[in-house]
C-alpha positions, 0 to 999 in steps of 0.5 A: 500499499505504501509502495503505491504512493511512489508509483511512477504513473498513478500516484495514490493519495490516501486520506490522512486517517488511512495513511496513519493506520497503514503506517501503524500496521506496518510498524506492528510487523517489524522484527522483535529483535530490531529497534523499532523504526519509524516508517513513513516511507516504503523504502524504509519498510523494505529494509526492516522486513527481510526476516519478519518473524511469527507474530507473537500469539499475545499480539494477534488479537490486538493486530486483528482488531486494528486491521478490522478497524482499518478496513471498517473505515475503508468500507465507511469512506468508500461507501460515502463516495459511492453514495454521492455518485448514487445521488448525483441526479439530485445533487451537485456534489461529485465523488473525490477520484483521489479517495476512490482510487486510494480505497481501490488500491487497498481493496486490490492490494492482495492477490486472490488466493490461487485455490479460489481460481484453481478449485474447479480445475479438473487437472488439480490432483489428477495431473498437478498440485494446487498452487499455494501462496498464502497461510490460511487454513485452506492454504495449509490443508492444500500444502499437506495435500500436495505433499501427499499427492506428489509422493504417490502421483500417478505418472503417465508412461509410454505404452512401449514400456508394457510390451511384455505384458503378455509374455510367453503367449504365442500367436500365428500370423493369421491371428495377428492380422485378425488383431490388426484388422479389429484394431483398425476398425475399432480405432476409426469408430472411437476416432469418429465418436470423439470427433462428433463429441468435439463438434457438438461441444465446439460448434452446437447448432446450425452450420453452412456447408459451402461448396466451391464451383470445383466441388471443395466443401467448407463447413462453417459453424457457430453461426448463432454466435456471429448472427450475420444478417445474410445467413439464410438468403439464397445468394452465392457466398463470398468469404474470407478467413481471418485468424482467431485472436480471441484467447478464450476460444482460439484453441477450439476455433482457429479461423473465422469466416467473414462475409459482406453484408448485403441489403435485401435488394442485393447491393452491398452495404458500405461503411462511412469511409466507403469500404465494403462492410464485412461481418463474422459469419462463423468459424471454420470447422476442425474437419474442414481444417484438416482438408487444408493441411495447415496451408491457410493464409490469413485473408484467403478468399473463397468466392461464388460458394453455394451454401446449404444450411444443415442441422448441427450434430446433437448430443443424442448422435454422440451417444449413438456413436459411442454405443456403436463403438461398444456394440462393435467391441462386444460383437467381435469378442463374441465372434472369437472362440474362447481358445483363441481369445488370449493369443489374439489379445496378445497379438493386439497388445503387441501391435498397440504397444510398439510405437513410442508416439502416443501424442498423435492419438486422441485416445489410448493406443490400447483402447481396442485391447481393453475394450475387446480383451478386458477379461484377459488383460485382468486375468494377467494381473493376478500375477506379476508380469514385469519381472525383467526390465531395462535401465539406460544411462548407466554409462553417465555420471548420474550413475552412482555406481559408475565403474562397478562391474556387476557379476550377478549379485542379488542386491536390494532394489527400489524405484523412485522418482527423481529429476533427469540430469539432462532436464532438471524439471522433469522427473524420471523413474530411477532404478536405486540399488543399495540406496545409490541410483543405477539408471533410469527407465 
């Protein structure tokens, strides 16, 4: 609050009674071991608060009382100024902008607790800890929860690391080909269901299917948001594409279609500067964007398009798409003889875990295996399957056993999470032998 008085652009001038209380509260927070220094300026305060101690319990009630009175006075002063504004229609009095700005600075001098913003974040305690800055009871509870989560967090791993899950189960080339065919169909169905789900979420309602003279189609969605006046006329459509700069929906809708505004009699509408008036028509659908393969340029034009209004996809269609996926998995399982299920499951597991590249999939690469052969996978969990594993980096200085020659000794081992030497911000799973790091997975 004192720092605001020295702002290089917007200087704050506190009412004298409030400033006196701010200085008094700053005095109360000085270390017990130092001589009490009279604080009138911010620079003096900063020199004295480098190692502020805990406030003695005997003083807490007194300090809280002073803080309560201070904010009571702030509310009283600000309330008076706001009442003047309410009455300005029947009075010549006007509020004092200096007092309003001073009260506004006091109210906004503290950051909003991070947990207020993060409490509804789905990633909290599933993928990351909660950000904690304060000392409130909730901050204390969040800190303890953060510690517990960090110790037992579920860390995603590449499916390639689970390749040997069906170790020892043999399968024929014909069974492997059957697994490939099942997975290909299942993946196409689940990909389509996910795409429909995303389209319903991102672009509900009507859409325009615009077709070029050469037969190229572009889907324009989000019509209800933009409310272009010429959506429903029967004229040919001319559009230009511009990049979406809105940070709130940029990730979902990267490109906006703009179209000229046309009067009912067919003449274009012009602005006062003589330029033709353009208005947002909608967003280019994700399906259409894939056809461009990243070759869209700002202000690209598409002219003489024939447009057709179509209803958008609905939630019932999403449910139907996922139901079709489930029905395919059930029917496929029932069509496979019991004697072949484990072999085909092993084949599908192998082809699902051979590549490291999981990022390009919108779904788990092993989804088909879990959907069709869930019972076989669960059955393998009754016994430990991963009895052999490999570690890397044993030739690097991070190996705390570097130089030691292993000749088949049986030693106590553990697996722990620790920073990667090449990238300290990222954790890796380390094999620890005799309390020393040997290598990472």
